[in-house]
N, C-alpha and C positions, 0 to 999 in steps of 0.2 A: 622471514617467510620460508626460506629454504630449510632452516632448522626445524620449523614446525611441520614440514612435509609438503609444502607447495613450492615448486620450482619457480624462482624469480630471476629476472634478468633486468638490466638497466642500460641506459645510455649515459654517456658523459655529455656535458655541455648544456645549453639552454637556448632560448630564443635568440639572444643577441650575440653579435660578433664584435670583438674577440670573445669567444665562448669560454666560460669557466670550466676548469678541470680539477681533478682531485690531486693528481701527481704533478701538475704543471704542464702536461702534454697529452694531447689526444692519443698519440701513439702509445705512450706509456700506460695510460688508463686502460686501453683495450688490451694491451699485452699483459699487464700485471694484476688487473682486477678480474678475477674469474668470471664474475657475473656481467661484466661490461662487454656488450656485443657491438657497439657502434656509437654514433654521436647524434645528438638531436635534443630537442626539436628545434632545428634552425629555422628561423622565420624569414620568408621572402614574400614579395608582392603583397605586403601588408603595412599599413601605416604605423603599426606597433613594432615593426622590425627595425633593425639598425641599418637597413638598406645595404647589405654586404655587396662588395664589388665582385667582379668576375675573378680577380686574383684571390680574394679572400675565400670565396666558395671553392675554387679549385684547390687551394691549399688545404682546406678542411677535408675535402673529399680525398685528397691524396694521403693525408695523415691517417684518416680512418681506414683507407684501403690497405696501406702498408702495415698499420697496426694489426689489422685483421689477418693479413697474410702471415705475419710473424707469429701470431697466436692461434692460427688455424680457426679463425672466426670470420663472420661475414663482413665485418667492418662497414656496415651500411650507414648512410646518412639519412636520418629521418627528417623530412622537410615539412614544416608548417606552411600551408598555402593560405594566403589571405584573399581579399576581395579585389585587389588592384588589377587593372586590365593588362598588366605585364604578364599575368598568369605564370606559365612555366618558362617564359623567355630566359630568365637567369640560368636555369638548368640546361636548356637547349644550348646556350652559349658555352657553358662549361664542356658539354659533350662535344660541341663543334670545334672548340679551340684547344682541347687537351686530349690526352689519351685515356681519360677516365671513362669507363664504360657506363652506358645508360643504366645498367642494372645496379649500380652502386647507390643510386638514390631511391628513396621511398617517399614520394610526396603524399601527404595526407590531407584530409578535408576536401577531397577532390570533387565532391558534389555540391560545393559551396555556391556555385552559380553556373549558368548555362555555358558561358565562355570558357570557364575552367574545365568543365566536363567535356566540352568539345576538344580542347587540347589534350585532355586525359585520354581520349580515344586514340588520338594520333600517337601519344606517348606509349600507350600499351601496345599498339600495333607495331611500334618500332622496337619492341622488346623490353620496355620499362615496366617497373612495378607501379601499381596504383592502389592507394589505400582510401577507403571510404570510412567516414565516421558513422557509427550506427545510429541512424535516425530516419525520418520519413524521406529525406532527400536521398539517402543512400539506397533505399528501396527502389525509388524511381530510377536512380542512376544505374543500378544493376540490371533492371529491366531493359533500359535503353542500351546498355552494353551488349546484352544478350541479343536484342533485336538487331543491332548493327554488326553482329558477329565480331565483337571485340573480345580478345582472349580473356576469359574469366580465370584461367589457370595462373595468371600473374596479377590477379585482383585479390586484395585482402580487405577485411572489415575489422575495425577496432573500435573500442568504446570511448576512448579519451576519458576514462573513468576518473572521477575526482579532480579532473582538470577544470578550471573555471572558464566559463564562456560569458563574454559581455553582451549586453543588449543596448542598442543605440536607437535614438529616435530619428525622425526624418531630417533633423538638423545635424545629425552626426554626433550628438551629445550622448555621453554615457548615461544610461538610465539605471542599470542594475547588473549584478553578476549572478549567474546560475552555476550549477555544478553538474557535470555529466555523471551518469550512473552506469555501473557495470551491467545492470539488468537490461540495458538497451540492446545488448547483443542478442539475448534470447528473444526479445520482442521482434527484432528484425528477422531472425530465423523463422519464427512462427508465421510472419507475413509472407516470407519467401516460399515456405512450404505449401502455401495455398495456390502458388502459381505453377505454370507449366514448365518447371525446371527440374532436372534430375536431382534427387536428394544428395548424391555424391558431389555434384557441382556446388550445391548450396553449402553443405557442411565443410567442404574443402576451403572455402574462402575464409572460414573462421578457425581452421585447424591445420590442415596439410599445407596449404599455400604459405601461411606465415612461417611455418617450420622450415619449408624449403627456402623461402626468402632469407631467413636469418641463419640458416645452417644449423638448426637445432636438432641434433641427432636424437632419435628415439621419441620425438615429439610429433604430434599431429596425425599419427597412424595407429591402427589397431592391428598389430602383428607380433609374432613371437620375438621377444627380446626388446620390445619397445617399453616405454615407461608406464604404460597403463594409466594414462591421464584420460578420463572419460566422464561424460555425463549421461544419465539415463532420463529420457523424457517419457511422459505419459503418452501412450499410443494415440489416444483420441484428442486430448486437450493440448498436448505438447508442453504441458507444465513440467517444471523441473522436479524429478523424484529423487535422484541420487547423484552425488558427485564423488568421484574417485581421483586421487592424486598419487602417482607412483604406486598404484595398486592398493592404496589404503583408503577406506571410506572416510570422507570428510563431511558429508551432509546427507540426510534423508529428509522425509517430509516433516518430521517432528524434532530433529536433532541436528545441530551443527557443531563440529569440533571447535573447541576454544583454544586459543593460544596461551602461552605461559602467563602473559600479563593481562588476560581478560577475566 
């Protein structure tokens, strides 16, 4: 993707612990692979996770942080949050019993249920990052954060695009899998723009805030010397009109740039 003109980044690792790496080490992956900016998506408080211990989570966070420091990257730990009532407890334990700062973690799917959202408010007010998956739940969560004066400057929204999501029946049995779509980001933006929120606050959760969180220089802002990644929306409908990446047009209403193998 980077060769085709769209800046791409990656995490090392996966849901389960011990988490797989490319070079055999989280530190080495972050240090030696230019596009690798952290580790994830490590799963906690979920029946599908490997139920990592305090020591395992602390070691992962430490390795990512050190790798980031040595490579001048953020070294963030992207955390998949499940439905279990332990919520953010495993992360609170790491922060309490180690010197790992709260800002090293980015818990996602934080609008999954009311209990998790409640803990997310406390996490954000304590200085931590909170990520919402773009859907109807995230819309309501952002409204609630704004109402309760929870900092939206450390709130981000992501699509979970092309990641599978399972559906279960009332017995907890797997019924089917679905796939998240990147278009969900724009749909949430459209809904947020109808509310009494400043446009800068809204767009920052999708642009500036993630760039700050992950230390992405030249990203998320419109200013001289930045990368000129931007979208143009219709003034009235807010439909997508143009996409630019690193100053080059990638899409308009009738044309989309194709890659070498398309």
